[in-house]
C-alpha positions in Angstrom: -4.0 -17.1 -8.3 -5.9 -14.2 -6.9 -6.9 -11.1 -9.3 -4.3 -8.9 -7.2 -1.2 -10.2 -5.7 -1.4 -7.2 -3.3 -4.1 -5.1 -2.5 -3.1 -1.6 -0.8 -5.6 0.3 1.0 -4.7 3.8 2.0 -6.7 5.3 5.1 -7.6 9.0 3.7 -10.3 9.6 6.6 -10.9 13.3 7.5 -12.5 13.7 11.1 -14.5 16.9 11.6 -13.9 17.1 15.3 -10.4 17.8 15.3 -9.0 14.6 16.4 -6.1 12.9 14.6 -6.7 11.3 11.3 -4.6 10.0 8.5 -5.6 12.8 5.9 -3.8 15.3 8.4 -0.7 13.7 7.0 -2.3 14.3 3.2 -2.7 10.6 2.7 -4.7 11.1 -0.2 -1.7 12.7 -2.1 0.6 10.0 -0.7 -1.9 7.5 -2.3 -1.8 9.2 -5.8 2.1 9.1 -5.7 2.3 5.5 -4.8 -0.3 4.6 -7.4 1.4 6.6 -10.1 4.9 5.0 -9.2 3.5 1.5 -9.1 2.2 2.1 -12.5 5.8 3.3 -13.5 7.5 0.1 -12.1 5.0 -2.1 -13.7 3.9 -3.2 -10.4 0.2 -2.2 -10.9 -2.7 -4.1 -12.6 -4.2 -7.7 -12.7 -2.0 -10.2 -11.1 0.5 -7.6 -9.5 -1.3 -4.8 -7.3 -4.4 -2.4 -6.7 -4.0 0.7 -4.9 -7.3 2.0 -3.1 -8.5 4.6 -0.8 -10.2 3.4 2.6 -12.2 5.2 5.2 -11.1 5.0 8.9 -9.5 1.7 9.9 -9.3 2.8 13.5 -5.8 3.4 13.9 -5.8 7.2 13.9 -3.2 7.4 16.5 -0.8 5.6 14.6 -1.5 7.3 11.1 -1.1 7.6 8.2 -1.8 4.0 7.9 -1.6 1.7 4.6 -2.9 -2.0 5.0 -1.5 -4.6 2.6 -3.6 -7.7 1.7 -3.5 -10.6 1.5 -0.4 -10.1 3.6 -2.1 -8.6 6.6 0.7 -5.8 6.8 0.2 -2.4 8.2 2.4 0.3 7.5 2.8 3.9 8.4 5.3 6.3 6.4 7.1 9.8 6.5 7.6 10.7 3.0 7.7 9.4 -0.8 11.1 7.5 0.1 9.2 5.4 2.5 6.5 4.6 0.1 9.2 3.9 -2.7 10.7 1.5 -0.2 7.8 -0.3 0.3 7.1 -0.5 -3.5 10.5 -1.8 -4.2 10.8 -4.1 -1.3 7.3 -5.3 -0.2 5.6 -5.2 -3.8 8.7 -6.0 -6.1 10.6 -8.3 -3.9 8.1 -9.8 -1.6 9.9 -8.5 1.7 7.8 -6.1 3.9 9.7 -3.1 5.3 9.9 -4.0 8.9 11.2 -0.5 10.2 7.7 0.9 8.6 5.4 -1.8 10.0 2.6 -1.1 12.6 2.8 -3.5 15.8 -0.1 -5.6 16.2 -2.7 -4.3 19.0 
């Protein structure tokens, strides 16, 4: 069994050149929110999930971006309700949220 069932990486990259970046969507605040909610729902910790920040994942035009491993699922989101849906459906029930998934490129 892996140490974490799911490992989520939130891109929190900031670009100084004015090009699009995930932090334009306040991704660090979203990461902090999702981490708090995962703890509240007992979905966080050894054998469960881990939520981390990440640098640029080269999908800036599709941002904001979350990668979920080992499932290799990539998400975008609009608001806290979307993040709650990822927690409830994907992390708790094992069902990825198709409407929020980024397409493979």
